[in-house]
Each structure stands twice: as structure tokens, then as C-alpha cells.
C-alpha positions, -999 to +999 in steps of 0.1 A: +320-514+918+312-516+881+322-485+861+290-466+850+282-467+813+263-437+798+250-439+762+235-407+746+213-413+716+206-381+696+208-359+666+206-322+658+178-329+634+143-343+640+126-372+622+157-394+619+145-422+642+166-417+673+139-430+697+135-461+676+173-467+680+170-461+718+142-487+720+163-513+702+191-506+727+169-511+757+155-544+742+191-555+734+204-548+769+174-564+786+178-595+765+214-597+775+206-593+812+223-559+814+208-537+842+197-506+824+178-474+831+167-447+806+160-410+805+136-395+780+143-358+774+112-352+753+098-333+783+071-331+794+053-357+771+080-383+764+081-409+737+105-435+749+086-438+782+055-449+763+073-481+752+095-487+783+075-470+811+090-490+840+126-482+833+123-447+818+120-413+835+112-381+817+137-353+823+146-318+810+183-320+801+185-282+803+174-281+839+202-284+866+179-304+889+173-330+862+210-331+853+216-340+889+189-367+888+208-383+860+245-379+868+245-378+906+230-413+905+253-430+881+266-453+909+230-465+917+239-501+909+225-500+873+253-505+849+240-487+818+222-454+815+206-446+781+197-410+774+173-404+745+182-367+736+154-346+723+157-335+686+181-306+683+195-312+718+225-333+710+251-306+707+238-285+736+236-317+757+272-325+750+282-290+758+264-293+792+283-326+798+315-307+792+306-279+815+297-302+845+330-321+841+314-353+828+336-354+797+367-350+818+355-380+839+351-401+808+385-391+795+401-401+828+384-435+826+360-430+855+329-435+832+324-453+800+307-429+776+293-436+741+273-415+717+249-429+690+247-401+665+217-407+643+224-391+609+201-374+585+204-377+548+211-340+540+245-325+535+238-306+568+246-338+586+283-333+578+283-302+600+266-322+628+294-348+625+321-322+627+305-304+657+297-336+676+332-351+670+348-322+688+333-336+721+343-372+715+378-374+731+375-402+756+342-414+742+331-441+718+314-425+688+289-444+667+276-429+634+242-445+628+226-446+594+189-453+601+170-465+571+136-467+589+123-436+571+135-447+536+165-424+541+190-423+512+226-418+524+242-395+515+234-364+494+270-356+487+298-371+466+320-400+477+351-378+483+331-355+506+316-386+524+351-400+530+365-367+542+340-365+570+337-402+580+373-413+577+389-384+594+371-390+627+393-411+650+377-442+664+342-435+649+323-466+640+295-468+614+262-487+622+233-494+599+197-498+611+177-514+583+142-505+573+113-523+590+081-532+571+059-501+574+028-520+586+048-539+611+063-507+625+028-490+627+014-520+646+042-519+672+034-481+675-003-488+681+005-516+706+029-492+725+051-522+735+088-529+733+098-547+700+106-579+720+071-579+735+055-576+701+076-605+688+067-626+718+030-618+713+028-600+746+010-568+757+023-539+778+022-559+810+036-591+795+001-604+792-010-625+762-018-605+731-031-612+696-005-595+673-003-606+637+019-637+631+031-621+598+039-587+613+056-604+643+078-622+618+088-590+601+098-574+634+117-606+645+137-606+613+144-569+615+153-569+652+177-598+646+195-577+620+197-547+643+211-568+671+236-584+648+250-549+643+252-544+680+270-578+684+294-567+657+305-537+677+307-557+709+281-535+726+278-559+756+316-556+761+311-518+763+286-524+790+309-548+808+287-578+802+287-609+780+264-614+751+236-640+755+236-667+729+204-663+709+186-685+684+166-673+655+176-654+624+208-659+607 
């Protein structure tokens, strides 16, 4: 049986674009034929589920019953579980994973565990990094700079930057570039995955009439995001092989 893979995407600050990153991960895994499911912890409304309704379930990460729904079903046959953690819930979620023995299982090699920590631009993010890093033994830790919101990294001097980033063992930095604002807005209005928008498809894979220009912006941006995922061998983490793709270079 394939070892389960769990990826938590989160931050201890809102407005840093964590759900956008989760959406790109789901598109990436689907394109690479990796069986994936997702949990949206923005209970009860959900944001990720609006874009990927068929593969996403809304849960409350603080509720024991919903924790069981996620972690008691890791051997369901789907190789990757993506958890989009509600803003401010990353540290409490990691503490819960510690308390239920999940982190011990990851350390012992029973589960592949990765965290995509979406960083804010303020100096407070350095405290987030230090706190999150304390849970990362046995996990793969990605520090994600998301420029979607015109974020400027970072509001501290280079020596401080280096002291926080370089002292964390096995942490890997990722960069999510900025997407043209009008293109991003139109994907939001369409409420479809990025890949559907590029392919000029609607929510049910039916033909759509999305702008050729805006589709081009999204295609170029998504190719750059996926190039970052290829660089960190994300499909290897999931126990799969990357699909050869044409398009942007």
C-alpha cells in the first residue's frame, strides 16, 4: 500500500494567499495524475471547496469528529491529502497533530508529511517561522513567499532574514509570482480551477467564453508556479512521476 501523504497549507496570519496556493497544488497534482483529496477548514462556508467542489470537504479542524474524518481515512486509497488550514489555525493545527500522535507517525516514516507555510511580509512572520519549525521534525517544511498581493519580502534587515531562514534544517524556500490582477479577478468570478480557466472550461468542464488574453496571463503564471513545484520534486514527495508538459519555458 502506498504511504499516505499529508500536506498542510497555512499561516498564522490572514490575507497571505494560502488558499490560492492550495488551489495551485490541487491543479498540479491532478495534472500529474496523482490521486488527491482536500479538506477546507474555513468552516462552515469554505473557500477552497468553491473552486474544487468534487474533491474538497469542509471540516472543523478543532472538532475531534472532523479530525477523525481526515486522519482515520488516510489509507482510503487516495495518495495525497491537502489540508487548507484556516487563517490563524496553523500553529493550533500542528499542536493537534502532535497530540493525536500524527507527528510521531511522520517521524517514524509511516506517513509523508509536508507543510507549506505561507509567509506574510511583516517582521511578525519570523516568530511564526520559529514556532512552526518546532513541529517540523520528520516533516518537509516549505517557506512560501506569495507575491499575489504585491507583498514585499521582508521588512527586516538581511542578517535577521538569514538568521531565521538559514538556521531551520531542511527548510526549502518557494516563490509564488504575482498574477495579473484582472486575470485573477476573472478566475475568482468564474469560480473554476486555474486549469479550467486556461482550457476555457466552466465549472462542469463545459465550454466557456473566458478572455483569450486573461487565459494567457493565467497560463504563463501557472507554468511558473508549477516550475517551482517541479524544482522541489513535489511529485516525488507524493510518490509519483511528473508528467511532461508543453507550454511556457
